[in-house]
Backbone as ProteinMPNN parsed JSONL, in Angstrom:
{"seq_chain_A": "MANTTPHTVDSMPEAAKKKNRETAQLIVKGRAVRCPMCNHEWFWEKRVLLNSRGMTFMGLDWANRESRAMVCDDCGHVLFFAR", "coords_chain_A": {"N_chain_A": [[-50.129, -57.324, -187.383], [-48.601, -54.502, -189.083], [-48.28, -54.181, -192.677], [-44.978, -53.917, -193.932], [-43.729, -53.45, -196.348], [-42.829, -51.192, -198.789], [-44.844, -49.41, -201.105], [-44.089, -48.957, -204.339], [-43.789, -46.799, -207.033], [-42.816, -46.42, -210.06], [-43.399, -44.861, -212.541], [-46.143, -43.369, -214.292], [-48.641, -45.753, -215.325], [-48.604, -46.563, -218.797], [-51.264, -46.833, -219.989], [-52.783, -45.057, -218.251], [-51.874, -42.545, -219.118], [-53.127, -40.013, -220.973], [-52.946, -39.378, -224.392], [-53.74, -37.223, -225.715], [-53.242, -34.789, -224.024], [-52.109, -31.61, -223.293], [-48.905, -30.971, -222.418], [-46.753, -28.977, -220.346], [-43.879, -26.89, -219.221], [-43.598, -25.773, -215.853], [-43.732, -22.813, -214.655], [-43.268, -20.746, -211.841], [-43.734, -17.641, -210.406], [-41.505, -16.787, -211.738], [-39.632, -18.924, -211.563], [-38.528, -22.131, -212.529], [-40.375, -25.13, -211.94], [-40.009, -28.239, -210.635], [-41.094, -31.642, -210.394], [-41.604, -32.75, -207.226], [-41.385, -35.4, -206.434], [-40.279, -37.047, -208.554], [-38.574, -35.423, -210.101], [-39.182, -34.683, -212.547], [-40.026, -32.357, -215.376], [-42.238, -31.685, -216.651], [-45.633, -30.825, -216.956], [-49.362, -31.25, -216.834], [-52.38, -29.499, -216.903], [-55.173, -29.577, -214.544], [-58.432, -28.825, -213.729], [-59.953, -28.652, -210.611], [-62.507, -29.369, -208.074], [-62.968, -27.596, -204.928], [-64.093, -29.22, -202.476], [-66.443, -28.621, -199.764], [-67.595, -29.37, -196.533], [-70.143, -28.201, -195.776], [-71.368, -27.422, -198.209], [-71.412, -29.777, -199.437], [-73.183, -31.18, -197.722], [-75.541, -30.012, -198.201], [-75.976, -30.65, -200.855], [-74.878, -29.105, -202.771], [-72.487, -29.499, -204.244], [-71.568, -28.787, -206.716], [-71.273, -26.061, -206.56], [-68.945, -25.284, -205.235], [-65.691, -23.709, -204.69], [-63.243, -23.414, -207.337], [-60.086, -24.781, -208.276], [-56.75, -24.775, -209.46], [-54.825, -27.743, -210.587], [-51.551, -29.104, -210.951], [-50.386, -31.596, -212.784], [-47.882, -34.124, -212.712], [-46.43, -35.3, -215.639], [-45.022, -37.628, -215.659], [-45.044, -39.177, -213.098], [-47.466, -38.599, -212.134], [-47.88, -37.174, -209.816], [-49.546, -34.656, -207.91], [-49.711, -31.198, -207.863], [-51.087, -28.399, -206.126], [-52.616, -25.193, -206.728], [-53.668, -22.198, -205.47], [-54.201, -19.849, -206.989]], "CA_chain_A": [[-48.84, -56.523, -187.621], [-48.836, -53.77, -190.359], [-47.256, -54.544, -193.876], [-43.89, -52.826, -194.067], [-43.336, -53.356, -197.721], [-43.186, -49.967, -199.368], [-45.37, -49.303, -202.27], [-43.151, -48.344, -205.342], [-44.382, -46.305, -208.345], [-41.709, -45.88, -211.092], [-43.819, -44.026, -213.397], [-47.499, -43.789, -214.469], [-48.775, -46.635, -216.424], [-49.041, -45.921, -220.11], [-52.606, -46.879, -220.167], [-53.16, -43.905, -217.53], [-51.637, -41.348, -219.727], [-53.934, -39.623, -222.155], [-52.03, -38.909, -225.299], [-54.157, -35.66, -226.108], [-53.18, -33.778, -223.122], [-51.025, -30.623, -223.552], [-47.996, -30.886, -221.308], [-45.86, -27.808, -220.356], [-43.002, -26.709, -218.263], [-44.267, -24.985, -214.967], [-42.99, -21.53, -214.047], [-44.058, -20.054, -210.689], [-43.1, -16.445, -209.903], [-40.17, -16.759, -212.496], [-38.68, -20.128, -211.225], [-39.14, -23.33, -212.905], [-40.788, -26.009, -210.937], [-39.938, -29.682, -211.09], [-41.866, -32.646, -209.607], [-40.814, -33.143, -205.961], [-41.306, -36.858, -206.239], [-39.538, -37.635, -209.607], [-37.777, -34.3, -210.541], [-39.655, -34.456, -213.934], [-40.289, -30.935, -215.534], [-43.471, -31.507, -217.604], [-46.977, -31.111, -216.216], [-50.491, -30.896, -217.395], [-53.247, -28.899, -216.006], [-56.475, -30.112, -214.208], [-59.404, -28.069, -212.778], [-60.55, -29.534, -209.547], [-63.322, -28.669, -207.201], [-62.456, -27.721, -203.47], [-65.438, -29.418, -201.763], [-66.714, -28.213, -198.374], [-68.764, -30.114, -195.751], [-71.583, -27.539, -195.718], [-71.958, -27.496, -199.455], [-71.775, -31.198, -199.746], [-74.369, -31.528, -196.99], [-76.736, -29.265, -198.873], [-76.056, -31.095, -202.19], [-74.443, -28.089, -203.763], [-71.078, -29.666, -204.563], [-71.138, -28.06, -207.977], [-71.177, -24.596, -206.289], [-67.933, -25.103, -204.652], [-64.843, -23.051, -205.641], [-62.418, -24.271, -208.235], [-58.686, -24.569, -208.08], [-55.838, -25.472, -210.509], [-53.814, -28.591, -210.02], [-50.795, -29.374, -212.108], [-50.146, -33.233, -212.716], [-46.645, -34.545, -213.273], [-46.623, -36.159, -216.696], [-44.314, -38.949, -215.517], [-45.471, -40.022, -212.047], [-48.813, -38.27, -211.503], [-47.969, -36.291, -208.553], [-50.5, -33.592, -208.172], [-49.398, -29.839, -207.084], [-52.367, -27.643, -206.142], [-52.375, -23.774, -206.763], [-55.014, -21.507, -205.168], [-54.272, -18.854, -207.823]], "C_chain_A": [[-48.91, -55.882, -188.993], [-47.71, -54.367, -191.422], [-46.135, -53.535, -194.012], [-43.213, -52.856, -195.337], [-43.757, -51.946, -198.337], [-43.777, -50.254, -200.688], [-44.503, -48.403, -203.377], [-44.022, -47.929, -206.53], [-43.179, -45.793, -209.091], [-42.225, -44.868, -211.982], [-45.342, -44.349, -213.653], [-47.626, -44.772, -215.51], [-49.334, -46.0, -217.716], [-50.414, -45.814, -220.297], [-53.388, -45.673, -219.365], [-52.849, -42.667, -218.255], [-52.519, -41.161, -220.977], [-53.163, -38.927, -223.158], [-52.482, -37.521, -225.973], [-54.089, -34.562, -225.248], [-51.946, -32.844, -223.461], [-50.162, -30.57, -222.308], [-47.117, -29.506, -221.455], [-44.905, -27.646, -219.197], [-43.842, -25.692, -217.214], [-43.417, -23.955, -214.447], [-43.816, -20.794, -213.044], [-43.258, -18.846, -210.316], [-41.62, -16.424, -210.609], [-39.17, -18.018, -212.352], [-39.503, -21.307, -211.795], [-39.503, -24.345, -211.948], [-40.583, -27.431, -211.462], [-40.583, -30.455, -210.043], [-41.132, -32.789, -208.374], [-40.763, -34.688, -205.685], [-40.28, -37.543, -207.353], [-38.582, -36.707, -210.366], [-37.962, -34.205, -212.105], [-39.98, -32.942, -214.115], [-41.602, -30.718, -216.301], [-44.723, -31.786, -216.86], [-48.093, -30.845, -217.152], [-51.487, -30.378, -216.34], [-54.587, -29.527, -215.742], [-57.187, -29.209, -213.38], [-59.976, -29.02, -211.728], [-61.446, -28.499, -208.561], [-62.856, -28.766, -205.653], [-63.833, -27.905, -202.65], [-65.399, -29.028, -200.242], [-67.832, -29.121, -197.763], [-70.047, -29.457, -195.991], [-72.109, -27.701, -197.115], [-72.477, -28.807, -199.758], [-73.094, -31.663, -198.955], [-75.635, -31.14, -197.543], [-76.906, -29.775, -200.331], [-75.765, -29.978, -203.197], [-73.084, -28.052, -204.019], [-70.705, -28.93, -205.795], [-71.04, -26.663, -207.885], [-69.844, -24.308, -205.653], [-66.79, -24.343, -205.433], [-63.876, -24.073, -206.427], [-61.009, -23.942, -208.098], [-57.958, -25.256, -209.342], [-54.99, -26.543, -209.934], [-52.928, -28.852, -211.256], [-50.375, -30.653, -211.708], [-48.928, -33.484, -213.366], [-47.075, -35.551, -214.413], [-46.026, -37.399, -216.658], [-44.861, -39.628, -214.385], [-46.781, -39.659, -211.585], [-48.965, -37.627, -210.318], [-48.763, -35.13, -208.791], [-49.993, -32.374, -207.29], [-50.726, -28.925, -207.35], [-51.914, -26.184, -206.13], [-53.68, -23.271, -206.39], [-55.217, -20.27, -206.27], [-53.952, -19.205, -209.277]], "O_chain_A": [[-49.224, -56.555, -189.975], [-46.618, -54.86, -191.139], [-46.413, -52.35, -194.201], [-42.12, -52.295, -195.427], [-44.943, -51.619, -198.366], [-43.352, -51.183, -201.376], [-44.313, -47.203, -203.178], [-44.901, -48.68, -206.953], [-42.604, -44.773, -208.71], [-41.461, -43.932, -212.218], [-45.8, -45.435, -213.297], [-46.889, -44.745, -216.496], [-50.239, -45.168, -217.772], [-50.849, -44.758, -220.757], [-54.502, -45.326, -219.759], [-53.567, -41.696, -218.018], [-52.618, -42.013, -221.86], [-52.683, -37.844, -222.824], [-51.72, -36.83, -226.649], [-54.681, -33.511, -225.491], [-50.89, -33.328, -223.869], [-50.636, -30.166, -221.245], [-46.842, -29.035, -222.559], [-45.155, -28.293, -218.18], [-44.657, -24.894, -217.678], [-42.407, -24.255, -213.811], [-44.901, -20.289, -213.334], [-42.109, -19.027, -209.913], [-40.652, -16.033, -209.957], [-38.091, -18.082, -212.942], [-40.712, -21.495, -211.652], [-38.749, -24.371, -210.976], [-40.946, -27.755, -212.593], [-40.644, -30.018, -208.894], [-39.92, -32.965, -208.499], [-40.108, -35.129, -204.741], [-39.558, -38.485, -207.028], [-37.834, -37.191, -211.216], [-37.089, -33.745, -212.841], [-40.196, -32.273, -213.105], [-41.978, -29.571, -216.542], [-44.88, -32.824, -216.217], [-47.855, -30.26, -218.208], [-51.465, -30.72, -215.158], [-55.162, -30.021, -216.712], [-56.65, -28.791, -212.355], [-60.433, -30.114, -212.06], [-61.236, -27.309, -208.326], [-62.434, -29.821, -205.178], [-64.527, -26.97, -202.252], [-64.36, -29.136, -199.591], [-68.801, -29.529, -198.403], [-71.001, -30.122, -196.392], [-73.265, -28.107, -197.241], [-73.601, -29.047, -200.201], [-73.934, -32.402, -199.47], [-76.664, -31.801, -197.404], [-77.869, -29.387, -200.992], [-76.321, -29.925, -204.294], [-72.438, -27.005, -204.063], [-69.567, -28.472, -205.899], [-70.771, -25.992, -208.882], [-69.553, -23.121, -205.504], [-66.843, -24.295, -206.662], [-63.775, -25.276, -206.182], [-60.731, -22.782, -207.795], [-58.479, -26.103, -210.067], [-54.437, -26.332, -208.855], [-53.389, -28.84, -212.397], [-50.04, -30.91, -210.551], [-48.809, -33.121, -214.536], [-47.892, -36.453, -214.225], [-46.36, -38.265, -217.466], [-45.213, -40.783, -214.624], [-47.28, -40.326, -210.678], [-50.069, -37.504, -209.788], [-48.668, -34.589, -209.893], [-49.867, -32.538, -206.076], [-51.278, -28.755, -208.437], [-50.863, -25.925, -205.544], [-54.71, -23.76, -206.853], [-56.334, -19.767, -206.391], [-53.991, -18.333, -210.145]]}, "name": "protein", "num_of_chains": 1, "seq": "MANTTPHTVDSMPEAAKKKNRETAQLIVKGRAVRCPMCNHEWFWEKRVLLNSRGMTFMGLDWANRESRAMVCDDCGHVLFFAR"}
């Protein structure tokens, strides 16, 4: 039988937060964005690679396209943006 106890995350552990990250409010098309999980309004930016099976198969992961991810500074929820 599957475990039915939900996993609860109140906020990111302090050890996981880097103190030298620049946080900012996120504005998309003139509208302020809040975290859909915790309603926090401060995010930090992370560049991520969009891996594809073909490039990984050929050992060319480094050549994959890059995207922006905005990470909630409170709970760590990640929002991806193509542009």
